[in-house]
PDB file of N, CA, C and O in Angstrom:
ATOM      1  N   MET A   1      31.102  47.301 100.034  1.00  0.00           N
ATOM      2  CA  MET A   1      30.221  46.441  99.360  1.00  0.00           C
ATOM      3  C   MET A   1      29.563  46.570  99.049  1.00  0.00           C
ATOM      4  O   MET A   1      29.174  45.458  98.695  1.00  0.00           O
ATOM      5  N   ILE A   2      28.585  47.535  98.698  1.00  0.00           N
ATOM      6  CA  ILE A   2      27.261  47.893  97.759  1.00  0.00           C
ATOM      7  C   ILE A   2      28.916  47.326  96.201  1.00  0.00           C
ATOM      8  O   ILE A   2      29.034  46.190  95.741  1.00  0.00           O
ATOM      9  N   GLU A   3      29.484  48.080  95.969  1.00  0.00           N
ATOM     10  CA  GLU A   3      30.166  47.575  94.704  1.00  0.00           C
ATOM     11  C   GLU A   3      30.601  46.397  94.432  1.00  0.00           C
ATOM     12  O   GLU A   3      30.822  46.149  93.247  1.00  0.00           O
ATOM     13  N   ARG A   4      30.793  45.570  95.239  1.00  0.00           N
ATOM     14  CA  ARG A   4      30.662  43.932  95.001  1.00  0.00           C
ATOM     15  C   ARG A   4      29.750  43.489  94.910  1.00  0.00           C
ATOM     16  O   ARG A   4      29.718  42.499  94.177  1.00  0.00           O
ATOM     17  N   VAL A   5      28.154  44.030  95.737  1.00  0.00           N
ATOM     18  CA  VAL A   5      27.109  43.206  95.225  1.00  0.00           C
ATOM     19  C   VAL A   5      26.613  43.550  93.529  1.00  0.00           C
ATOM     20  O   VAL A   5      26.101  42.670  92.836  1.00  0.00           O
ATOM     21  N   LYS A   6      26.821  44.726  93.104  1.00  0.00           N
ATOM     22  CA  LYS A   6      26.574  45.360  91.646  1.00  0.00           C
ATOM     23  C   LYS A   6      27.627  44.393  90.561  1.00  0.00           C
ATOM     24  O   LYS A   6      27.263  43.788  89.552  1.00  0.00           O
ATOM     25  N   LYS A   7      28.926  44.472  91.100  1.00  0.00           N
ATOM     26  CA  LYS A   7      29.319  44.046  90.602  1.00  0.00           C
ATOM     27  C   LYS A   7      28.953  42.210  90.185  1.00  0.00           C
ATOM     28  O   LYS A   7      29.269  41.658  89.131  1.00  0.00           O
ATOM     29  N   TYR A   8      28.335  41.671  91.176  1.00  0.00           N
ATOM     30  CA  TYR A   8      28.387  40.148  91.692  1.00  0.00           C
ATOM     31  C   TYR A   8      26.990  39.453  90.628  1.00  0.00           C
ATOM     32  O   TYR A   8      26.821  38.393  90.024  1.00  0.00           O
ATOM     33  N   ILE A   9      26.059  40.923  90.860  1.00  0.00           N
ATOM     34  CA  ILE A   9      24.644  40.691  89.595  1.00  0.00           C
ATOM     35  C   ILE A   9      25.118  41.143  88.722  1.00  0.00           C
ATOM     36  O   ILE A   9      24.810  40.514  87.710  1.00  0.00           O
ATOM     37  N   SER A  10      25.950  42.207  88.470  1.00  0.00           N
ATOM     38  CA  SER A  10      26.026  42.576  86.431  1.00  0.00           C
ATOM     39  C   SER A  10      26.447  41.323  85.897  1.00  0.00           C
ATOM     40  O   SER A  10      25.699  40.797  85.073  1.00  0.00           O
ATOM     41  N   GLU A  11      28.069  40.444  86.385  1.00  0.00           N
ATOM     42  CA  GLU A  11      28.067  38.882  86.674  1.00  0.00           C
ATOM     43  C   GLU A  11      27.293  37.578  86.261  1.00  0.00           C
ATOM     44  O   GLU A  11      27.306  36.657  85.445  1.00  0.00           O
ATOM     45  N   SER A  12      26.512  38.155  87.495  1.00  0.00           N
ATOM     46  CA  SER A  12      25.291  36.918  86.551  1.00  0.00           C
ATOM     47  C   SER A  12      24.598  37.084  85.965  1.00  0.00           C
ATOM     48  O   SER A  12      24.347  36.119  85.243  1.00  0.00           O
ATOM     49  N   VAL A  13      23.614  38.492  85.717  1.00  0.00           N
ATOM     50  CA  VAL A  13      23.000  38.548  84.654  1.00  0.00           C
ATOM     51  C   VAL A  13      23.706  38.575  83.047  1.00  0.00           C
ATOM     52  O   VAL A  13      23.061  38.822  82.027  1.00  0.00           O
ATOM     53  N   ASN A  14      25.386  38.216  83.104  1.00  0.00           N
ATOM     54  CA  ASN A  14      25.739  38.418  81.395  1.00  0.00           C
ATOM     55  C   ASN A  14      26.102  36.382  81.748  1.00  0.00           C
ATOM     56  O   ASN A  14      26.249  35.510  80.891  1.00  0.00           O
ATOM     57  N   GLU A  15      26.132  36.263  82.917  1.00  0.00           N
ATOM     58  CA  GLU A  15      25.959  34.736  82.760  1.00  0.00           C
ATOM     59  C   GLU A  15      24.924  33.921  82.015  1.00  0.00           C
ATOM     60  O   GLU A  15      25.124  33.019  81.201  1.00  0.00           O
ATOM     61  N   LEU A  16      24.007  34.316  82.364  1.00  0.00           N
ATOM     62  CA  LEU A  16      22.525  34.257  82.465  1.00  0.00           C
ATOM     63  C   LEU A  16      21.941  34.684  80.343  1.00  0.00           C
ATOM     64  O   LEU A  16      21.286  34.010  79.547  1.00  0.00           O
ATOM     65  N   LYS A  17      22.553  35.938  80.226  1.00  0.00           N
ATOM     66  CA  LYS A  17      22.394  35.725  78.428  1.00  0.00           C
ATOM     67  C   LYS A  17      23.503  35.298  77.928  1.00  0.00           C
ATOM     68  O   LYS A  17      23.929  35.921  76.956  1.00  0.00           O
ATOM     69  N   LYS A  18      24.311  34.095  78.447  1.00  0.00           N
ATOM     70  CA  LYS A  18      24.866  33.122  78.209  1.00  0.00           C
ATOM     71  C   LYS A  18      24.079  31.665  77.617  1.00  0.00           C
ATOM     72  O   LYS A  18      24.405  30.970  76.655  1.00  0.00           O
ATOM     73  N   VAL A  19      22.689  31.464  78.775  1.00  0.00           N
ATOM     74  CA  VAL A  19      22.211  30.402  78.855  1.00  0.00           C
ATOM     75  C   VAL A  19      22.064  30.099  77.740  1.00  0.00           C
ATOM     76  O   VAL A  19      22.415  31.017  76.999  1.00  0.00           O
ATOM     77  N   ASN A  20      21.461  28.643  76.862  1.00  0.00           N
ATOM     78  CA  ASN A  20      21.162  28.364  76.029  1.00  0.00           C
ATOM     79  C   ASN A  20      19.471  27.106  76.384  1.00  0.00           C
ATOM     80  O   ASN A  20      19.269  25.897  76.266  1.00  0.00           O
ATOM     81  N   TRP A  21      18.497  28.512  76.914  1.00  0.00           N
ATOM     82  CA  TRP A  21      17.416  28.139  77.098  1.00  0.00           C
ATOM     83  C   TRP A  21      16.308  27.486  76.365  1.00  0.00           C
ATOM     84  O   TRP A  21      15.889  27.964  75.311  1.00  0.00           O
ATOM     85  N   LEU A  22      15.787  26.336  76.926  1.00  0.00           N
ATOM     86  CA  LEU A  22      14.668  25.898  76.425  1.00  0.00           C
ATOM     87  C   LEU A  22      13.503  26.570  76.141  1.00  0.00           C
ATOM     88  O   LEU A  22      12.708  27.062  76.942  1.00  0.00           O
ATOM     89  N   SER A  23      13.448  26.548  74.536  1.00  0.00           N
ATOM     90  CA  SER A  23      12.050  26.712  73.966  1.00  0.00           C
ATOM     91  C   SER A  23      10.609  26.602  74.769  1.00  0.00           C
ATOM     92  O   SER A  23      10.454  25.855  75.735  1.00  0.00           O
ATOM     93  N   LYS A  24       9.876  27.210  74.383  1.00  0.00           N
ATOM     94  CA  LYS A  24       8.280  26.696  75.410  1.00  0.00           C
ATOM     95  C   LYS A  24       7.975  25.198  74.949  1.00  0.00           C
ATOM     96  O   LYS A  24       7.957  24.329  75.820  1.00  0.00           O
ATOM     97  N   ASN A  25       7.776  24.914  73.840  1.00  0.00           N
ATOM     98  CA  ASN A  25       7.589  23.359  73.301  1.00  0.00           C
ATOM     99  C   ASN A  25       8.315  22.881  73.705  1.00  0.00           C
ATOM    100  O   ASN A  25       8.003  21.693  73.782  1.00  0.00           O
ATOM    101  N   GLU A  26       9.322  23.077  74.112  1.00  0.00           N
ATOM    102  CA  GLU A  26      10.322  21.198  75.175  1.00  0.00           C
ATOM    103  C   GLU A  26      10.100  21.993  76.740  1.00  0.00           C
ATOM    104  O   GLU A  26       9.416  21.596  77.683  1.00  0.00           O
ATOM    105  N   VAL A  27      10.530  22.640  76.687  1.00  0.00           N
ATOM    106  CA  VAL A  27       9.621  22.882  78.182  1.00  0.00           C
ATOM    107  C   VAL A  27       8.080  22.273  78.387  1.00  0.00           C
ATOM    108  O   VAL A  27       8.093  21.669  79.459  1.00  0.00           O
ATOM    109  N   LEU A  28       7.056  22.214  77.915  1.00  0.00           N
ATOM    110  CA  LEU A  28       6.141  21.882  77.311  1.00  0.00           C
ATOM    111  C   LEU A  28       6.401  20.209  77.110  1.00  0.00           C
ATOM    112  O   LEU A  28       5.498  19.544  77.617  1.00  0.00           O
ATOM    113  N   SER A  29       6.964  19.793  76.770  1.00  0.00           N
ATOM    114  CA  SER A  29       6.918  18.509  76.776  1.00  0.00           C
ATOM    115  C   SER A  29       7.909  17.367  77.549  1.00  0.00           C
ATOM    116  O   SER A  29       7.855  16.137  77.541  1.00  0.00           O
ATOM    117  N   PHE A  30       8.778  18.250  78.177  1.00  0.00           N
ATOM    118  CA  PHE A  30       9.880  17.417  79.142  1.00  0.00           C
ATOM    119  C   PHE A  30       8.550  17.931  80.272  1.00  0.00           C
ATOM    120  O   PHE A  30       7.712  17.043  80.425  1.00  0.00           O
ATOM    121  N   SER A  31       8.367  18.807  80.800  1.00  0.00           N
ATOM    122  CA  SER A  31       7.237  18.460  81.592  1.00  0.00           C
ATOM    123  C   SER A  31       5.522  17.996  82.104  1.00  0.00           C
ATOM    124  O   SER A  31       4.670  18.168  82.975  1.00  0.00           O
ATOM    125  N   LEU A  32       5.911  17.089  80.440  1.00  0.00           N
ATOM    126  CA  LEU A  32       4.381  16.289  80.608  1.00  0.00           C
ATOM    127  C   LEU A  32       5.091  15.329  80.558  1.00  0.00           C
ATOM    128  O   LEU A  32       4.477  14.446  81.156  1.00  0.00           O
ATOM    129  N   LYS A  33       6.003  14.953  80.217  1.00  0.00           N
ATOM    130  CA  LYS A  33       6.467  13.701  80.096  1.00  0.00           C
ATOM    131  C   LYS A  33       6.942  12.859  81.688  1.00  0.00           C
ATOM    132  O   LYS A  33       7.058  11.655  81.916  1.00  0.00           O
ATOM    133  N   VAL A  34       7.162  14.191  82.702  1.00  0.00           N
ATOM    134  CA  VAL A  34       7.529  13.963  83.824  1.00  0.00           C
ATOM    135  C   VAL A  34       6.611  13.635  84.763  1.00  0.00           C
ATOM    136  O   VAL A  34       6.746  12.758  85.616  1.00  0.00           O
ATOM    137  N   ILE A  35       5.166  14.729  84.515  1.00  0.00           N
ATOM    138  CA  ILE A  35       3.837  14.403  85.183  1.00  0.00           C
ATOM    139  C   ILE A  35       3.587  12.990  84.820  1.00  0.00           C
ATOM    140  O   ILE A  35       3.047  12.261  85.652  1.00  0.00           O
ATOM    141  N   ILE A  36       3.915  12.546  83.698  1.00  0.00           N
ATOM    142  CA  ILE A  36       2.598  11.010  83.006  1.00  0.00           C
ATOM    143  C   ILE A  36       3.606  10.111  84.139  1.00  0.00           C
ATOM    144  O   ILE A  36       3.020   9.615  85.102  1.00  0.00           O
ATOM    145  N   PHE A  37       5.453   9.861  83.988  1.00  0.00           N
ATOM    146  CA  PHE A  37       5.721   8.751  84.635  1.00  0.00           C
ATOM    147  C   PHE A  37       5.615   9.092  86.404  1.00  0.00           C
ATOM    148  O   PHE A  37       5.423   8.283  87.311  1.00  0.00           O
ATOM    149  N   SER A  38       5.789  10.374  86.470  1.00  0.00           N
ATOM    150  CA  SER A  38       5.074  10.527  88.193  1.00  0.00           C
ATOM    151  C   SER A  38       3.688   9.794  88.644  1.00  0.00           C
ATOM    152  O   SER A  38       3.539   9.244  89.735  1.00  0.00           O
ATOM    153  N   LEU A  39       2.679   9.879  87.602  1.00  0.00           N
ATOM    154  CA  LEU A  39       1.617   9.550  87.114  1.00  0.00           C
ATOM    155  C   LEU A  39       1.419   8.025  87.812  1.00  0.00           C
ATOM    156  O   LEU A  39       0.910   7.670  88.875  1.00  0.00           O
ATOM    157  N   LEU A  40       2.048   7.317  86.735  1.00  0.00           N
ATOM    158  CA  LEU A  40       2.298   6.190  86.164  1.00  0.00           C
ATOM    159  C   LEU A  40       3.169   5.106  87.850  1.00  0.00           C
ATOM    160  O   LEU A  40       2.672   4.148  88.441  1.00  0.00           O
ATOM    161  N   MET A  41       4.486   5.788  88.112  1.00  0.00           N
ATOM    162  CA  MET A  41       4.978   5.803  88.596  1.00  0.00           C
ATOM    163  C   MET A  41       3.986   4.994  90.240  1.00  0.00           C
ATOM    164  O   MET A  41       3.910   3.843  90.669  1.00  0.00           O
ATOM    165  N   ALA A  42       3.400   6.338  90.705  1.00  0.00           N
ATOM    166  CA  ALA A  42       2.368   6.557  91.333  1.00  0.00           C
ATOM    167  C   ALA A  42       1.675   5.181  91.835  1.00  0.00           C
ATOM    168  O   ALA A  42       1.555   4.446  92.815  1.00  0.00           O
ATOM    169  N   LEU A  43       1.250   5.370  90.294  1.00  0.00           N
ATOM    170  CA  LEU A  43      -0.151   3.712  90.369  1.00  0.00           C
ATOM    171  C   LEU A  43       0.514   2.692  90.315  1.00  0.00           C
ATOM    172  O   LEU A  43      -0.071   1.849  90.995  1.00  0.00           O
ATOM    173  N   ILE A  44       1.784   2.120  89.713  1.00  0.00           N
ATOM    174  CA  ILE A  44       2.298   0.632  90.255  1.00  0.00           C
ATOM    175  C   ILE A  44       2.786   0.428  91.606  1.00  0.00           C
ATOM    176  O   ILE A  44       2.758  -0.616  92.257  1.00  0.00           O
ATOM    177  N   LEU A  45       3.449   2.105  92.099  1.00  0.00           N
ATOM    178  CA  LEU A  45       3.514   2.089  93.681  1.00  0.00           C
ATOM    179  C   LEU A  45       2.118   1.477  94.844  1.00  0.00           C
ATOM    180  O   LEU A  45       2.212   0.604  95.707  1.00  0.00           O
ATOM    181  N   GLY A  46       0.972   2.253  94.485  1.00  0.00           N
ATOM    182  CA  GLY A  46       0.043   2.048  95.184  1.00  0.00           C
ATOM    183  C   GLY A  46      -1.027   0.980  94.768  1.00  0.00           C
ATOM    184  O   GLY A  46      -2.143   0.895  95.281  1.00  0.00           O
ATOM    185  N   ILE A  47      -0.461   0.043  93.605  1.00  0.00           N
ATOM    186  CA  ILE A  47      -1.424  -1.188  93.097  1.00  0.00           C
ATOM    187  C   ILE A  47      -0.269  -2.172  94.238  1.00  0.00           C
ATOM    188  O   ILE A  47      -0.623  -3.139  94.912  1.00  0.00           O
ATOM    189  N   PHE A  48       1.296  -1.510  94.175  1.00  0.00           N
ATOM    190  CA  PHE A  48       1.966  -3.154  95.158  1.00  0.00           C
ATOM    191  C   PHE A  48       1.917  -2.995  96.367  1.00  0.00           C
ATOM    192  O   PHE A  48       2.095  -4.061  96.955  1.00  0.00           O
ATOM    193  N   ASP A  49       1.697  -1.830  97.268  1.00  0.00           N
ATOM    194  CA  ASP A  49       1.244  -1.275  98.589  1.00  0.00           C
ATOM    195  C   ASP A  49      -0.149  -2.023  98.252  1.00  0.00           C
ATOM    196  O   ASP A  49      -0.430  -2.930  99.036  1.00  0.00           O
ATOM    197  N   ALA A  50      -0.875  -1.829  97.419  1.00  0.00           N
ATOM    198  CA  ALA A  50      -2.465  -3.103  98.052  1.00  0.00           C
ATOM    199  C   ALA A  50      -2.091  -4.708  98.339  1.00  0.00           C
ATOM    200  O   ALA A  50      -2.211  -5.609  99.168  1.00  0.00           O
ATOM    201  N   ILE A  51      -1.505  -4.356  96.923  1.00  0.00           N
ATOM    202  CA  ILE A  51      -1.187  -6.244  97.318  1.00  0.00           C
ATOM    203  C   ILE A  51      -1.052  -6.489  98.241  1.00  0.00           C
ATOM    204  O   ILE A  51      -1.624  -7.291  98.979  1.00  0.00           O
ATOM    205  N   ILE A  52       0.447  -5.245  98.481  1.00  0.00           N
ATOM    206  CA  ILE A  52       1.098  -6.288 100.397  1.00  0.00           C
ATOM    207  C   ILE A  52       0.414  -6.336 101.310  1.00  0.00           C
ATOM    208  O   ILE A  52       0.413  -7.418 101.898  1.00  0.00           O
ATOM    209  N   LEU A  53      -0.489  -5.208 101.871  1.00  0.00           N
ATOM    210  CA  LEU A  53      -1.226  -4.591 102.620  1.00  0.00           C
ATOM    211  C   LEU A  53      -2.314  -5.795 102.574  1.00  0.00           C
ATOM    212  O   LEU A  53      -2.606  -6.212 103.694  1.00  0.00           O
ATOM    213  N   ASN A  54      -3.142  -6.599 101.202  1.00  0.00           N
ATOM    214  CA  ASN A  54      -3.731  -7.582 101.164  1.00  0.00           C
ATOM    215  C   ASN A  54      -2.976  -9.047 101.469  1.00  0.00           C
ATOM    216  O   ASN A  54      -3.553 -10.132 101.537  1.00  0.00           O
ATOM    217  N   ILE A  55      -1.911  -8.869 101.592  1.00  0.00           N
ATOM    218  CA  ILE A  55      -1.051 -10.524 101.896  1.00  0.00           C
ATOM    219  C   ILE A  55      -1.057 -10.899 103.655  1.00  0.00           C
ATOM    220  O   ILE A  55      -1.313 -11.944 104.254  1.00  0.00           O
ATOM    221  N   TYR A  56      -0.502  -9.024 104.303  1.00  0.00           N
ATOM    222  CA  TYR A  56       0.278  -8.899 105.182  1.00  0.00           C
ATOM    223  C   TYR A  56      -1.910  -8.829 106.181  1.00  0.00           C
ATOM    224  O   TYR A  56      -2.028  -8.684 107.398  1.00  0.00           O
TER     225      TYR A  56
END
């Protein structure tokens, strides 16, 4: 059982070494885009919600 766990961890580490990781700048850029999009959607949905509440 222990050998299987060691083999699994070893293979997982080897696979992670093959991954093409994003650079720090790419991660920051994508994160900023997601945050801006989320805030924009929250604002739009908030406006729609306020309009609907005032109608009814």
